[in-house]
N, C-alpha and C positions, 0 to 999 in steps of 0.2 A: 821643309816647311819652315818659314819664319815670319816674324814681325819686324819691320824696319821702321825705325824712328828718324824722323827728319824734321827740323825746324827750318822755316823759311818766312819771307816777308809775307804778311797777310794778302796782299794783292797777288803774289804768285802761286799761292796754295791751290786754288780751284783749277788753275791751268796744268799744274804739275800732276794733281790727283787725276784729272780727266784723261790726260795723256797717258799715264800709266796703265789705267783701266782699259782705255781704247786699244793700247798696244798688246793687251793681255799679259802685261808684266805684273799686274796686281789684281786681285780678285775684288778687293774692296780698299778704299782709303778713306779712314776717318779724319776729318779736319776739326782739330781741337783749337778754337779761337782764344784770343786773349791771353797768350802765353807771354810773359816778360822774361827775357834773357839778358843776364848780366855776365859779361865776359871780357877777357882782355884780347884785343886784336891790334897788331902793329903798334904796340906800345902804349895804347890807350885803353882805358876802361870804358866798354860800351854798354848801354842800357837800352834795349830795343824791343818793340812789340813785335811778336812773331806768332805764327800758327804751326802747331805741331800736326805733322802727318804721320798717321799710324797706318802702315801699309802692310797688308796681308797677301803673301805671295809664296808660290811653290816653284818659281823659276830659278834658273842658275843665278846665284847671288851677283855674279860679275855682270850679268846683263842688266840686272835691275840697277845696280850701282852706276854703271855707265850711263843709263837713261837718266837717272836722277842728276848726275853731274852735268849732263848735257842740257836739261831743262832748268836747273837751278841758277839763280842769278848770283849767288856767292861764288867767290874764288875757291873758298874751301867749305862746301856744304857738309853739314853734319849728316852722316849716314851711317846708323848704328843698327847692325842686324843681330836679331835675338832669335836663337833657335827655339821652336816650339816642342815641348814634351808631348808628343802624340799619344802617349800612353794615357795621359790624363786630361786630354782634350776631347772635345765633342766630335766624334768620328764623321758624323754626317756633314758638319760644317767644314771639316778638313777636306773631305771629299768634294765639296762644293768649290772650295779654294782650288783644289787641283784642276777641276773641270774648267774653271774660268781662266786659268793661266796655262792652258795647253795651246 
């Protein structure tokens, strides 16, 4: 069980979120708008408006990563997987995530 963080252009966020849920790769994706990312890319400092996707999933992380990479418009999308401490998480919610991603 994991939460995956992914920043993307605001216009791409709903499409990626819906596709991941539709493919049963995510139980839920929260879209957190109005994120501002400052980073270095190809020798330049970039300052971009983005939306953060907070993706809850129990599928094979490689499948989820491949789908995000396929759907994402960036050459190198941010895909950060954080494992969930299931001992200290709400069991009924975790079961729902598992059921939605089977």
